[in-house]
N, C-alpha and C positions, 0 to 999 in steps of 0.2 A: 272741206273734204278732208283734212288730214285726220279729224278727228273719227269721220267715217273709216278710212283707211285703217285707224288704230282699233276701231270696233269690230273689224274683221278680225283681226289678229286675235283679240282677248275673247271677244264672243265665240267664236269658232273654235279656238283653242280650248276655250272652256268648256265647250260642250264635249268635244272630245276627250278632256280629262276625265271630266265626268263617263264618260262611255268607258276609258281605260278602268276605271274603278269598277264599273259594272261587270266589264269583262274579267276582271280578277276574281269577283265572286263567282262566275260560271267556272272559271279554272280553278279555284280551290274547291268547289263542288267535284269536279272530277278526282281532283288530287285525293280528296276525303275517300270517296268511292271505287278506287281504281282497283281494278284486278286485271288478269290477263287479255281478257276480252275487250274491254274498254282501250286498255294502251295499244292493242293491236287494230282495233276497228278506226279509232282515230287518226294513226298514224299511217297506217294504210290509205285512209282518202285523203291526207295531206300529203303524202309521197304522189298519189296521182294528180291531185290538185297542181302541185307543183310542176309536174310533168306535162300537163296541159297549158302552164303559163309559160314553158320552154316553147312549145307548138305554136302559141298565140303570137309571143316576140317574134319567133323566126318568122312566119309569115307575113307578118307587118314589114319585117324587114325585106323579105324577097317582092312582095308588092311594091314596097317603096323603090327599090332599085330597078325592078322592072319599069316603073314610071316616071324612072329620073328624077326623085325627090331630092331636095338638099341632101347632099353626104352626110350634113351632120345629124341628120334625121335618121338615116340609116344606120349608121353608127351607135346612135342610141340605141335603137332597136338590137341591134347585134349586142350592146353591153348589156341591155336587159334580160337579153336570152342566157348571156352566158352568167349573168347573176341567179337566174332561176334554175340553171344548171347545178352552181353551188348548193343551192337550198335542197334541191329534189335528190342529189347526190347523198346528201349528209340524211335525210330522213331514210332514204332508201337503205344506207348502210345499217342504220340503227333496227329497220323492219327486219333486214335481213338475219341481224344478228340476236333480233327476239324471236324469230321464227325458228332458227336454228335447223334449217333445211326442211324445215315441213313445210305443206302448201299454205298461202294465206287463205284461211275462211270466208274472208269476210265477201260477200255476195258482189259480184260484177265491180269489185271496187276500182278498177281501171278507169270505167265510164264515169268516175265522180269527177275526171278533170276533161270531159267531153265539153269545152267551150265553143259555142257559134263563133263563125268567123265575123258575124257582124255583132256579136255580144249576145249576151243570154245563154241559154241552156241549149246544148247539141242535142243531136237525135236520141243518142246512147244515154243520155245523161236523165234517168227515170223519175219522174213524181214519186211512184208508187214507193221508190226506195228510199229517197232523201227530200222529201217534199219542202223542208225549210230551206234546203241547199239551194233548189231549184225557185223558189219563189224569191229568195235574197237576189239570186241573178236576173231573173225576169224582172224584178223590182227596180234594180240598177238601169237595167236598158229602157223601161218604161217612163222612169221619172227624168231620164237625160231627154229621150225623145219628144218628151211633152212639153217640158219648159220652152217658153218663148224668148227667155234669155240666154244669150250665148256665154256669157258671165256665170251664171248658175248652171248651165251645163259643164263649164270645166270644173266646178267645183265638185259637183256629182261624179265626174270621170275620175277626177284627182284623188278624190277622199274613197272612191270605188278601190282603190290600191292602197292609197296611202294610211286609211284606218287600221290596215293589218299589223303595224308596227305594235299596235295596243296590245293584240293577242299575242304576239310573239315575245314581247316585253314582259308581260305578268308571267307567261309560261317559262321564261327563264329565270324566274324569281322564285319558282317552287323548290321547297324544300330537297337537296338531292341525299336523299337518303339510302338509297340503291343504285347499283351499276346502271340500270336503265334510266334512271332519273341523272346522273352524273352525265352520262352520255347526252340527253337529251337536252338539260339543260344549258349545257355548252354548245351544242349547236343552235339552240333558241335564241341564245345573247347573240352570235353572229349574225343569223337572220335578222333580228331587231335592228342591229347596227347597219345593215344592208339597209332596212325600210324606212330608216329614218328620212331619206332625203326624198320619198314619195309623200310624207304624211308633213310632219311640222314645216319644213322648208318649203313645201307647195303653199300653206296657208300664207306665209310672207310673201310669196311671190304674186299670189291672187289676188292680197290686200291692196297692190299698187293698182289694180285696173277697175275697181269696183266703180259703179256710176250713181248708184241711188241706195237710199235705204231699204226699199222696197225688193231690191235684188238679196240685199243681205238676209233680209227676213225671209223670203224663200227659200234661200239657202241653207237656211238654219233648221227649217222646217224640214227640207227633203232629208238633209245630214241625220236629222234625228229620226226619222222613218226608217232609213238604211240601217243605222246603227242598230236599232232595236231587231230590224230582221236577223242581222248576222249574231247578235245576242242568241238568237232562236238556232240561227244556223250551227254555230258552235256546240251549243247544249246538244244539238241532235247529232253531231258528229263524236261527241264524246258518249252516247247512247243516254241522253237524258238524265243524268246525276241531277238535275234540277226538275221537280215536278212541274205540272203545268200550273198549278197554284202559285209555287214560288217565282216562276218565270214571270208570271202576271204582277207579280211583287215588284221583281226587279225591274220589269220596264216601266211601272209607274212610277218608282223611286227615281230612274234614271231620266225619264222625262219631265220630273219636276226638278230635277236638278239637286236631287236630295242624296245620290249615290255619292261615297268617298269618292273626291277628285286627287287621282295620281298626276302629278305634275310632269307630262310627258311632252306634249303639244306644245305647253306652254311655254317649255324649257329648251325643249329640243334636244335632250341631252338623255343618253342611257344612263 
């Protein structure tokens, strides 16, 4: 069993290190094709996403309190909500600075963070505007609901949020050549530090409770599906700096394990 526990840590972390490298390619493509429209679009959507996360954690906290769940669970939801407030406020400040008093032209951007109470996309989150984003959320919900293994479900649920550290980390490493990027990379680093405990640390915790190799293989397959869709989601958020052909190539390389591995999940260090 000890060797299986070790395989969970090394193999899941290995997939996520390769995912971090794949995400770095998406982020670098954005940086190469940056313009005001792309900067504001992704930043507005990220701001709305963080606001939606605040609402989700606060809603969980209130439901837990009403149902007299253990106080540790309630306090954790409160802590998670506060963490999301910090992330939201940082992005919102940069967005407002970037807009300089002008209205945000991104269509229905607040609806990007309309998360359904039971997971997935809420009614205001339109697939006509953000198909990859909606598909990502619905995929997470479907994979978690259809698996027959409680352990695999926990991997899916933890990876849903825990994978975000990869995005924020590679964003924090972009060259800070102007005022926008100096503000952004500083904030992204603080977000990445916060997100570490949702990602690499959760793999180590989950490794202690695995029961079979079959669970590990299913978890790896599901995690790869989720991460491929997140690559598409982020490319969409940046207004598609990578073409469909380039995205298909990136997806193929990631699944083959040939994208550059950035040792983030294997080390648990920023």
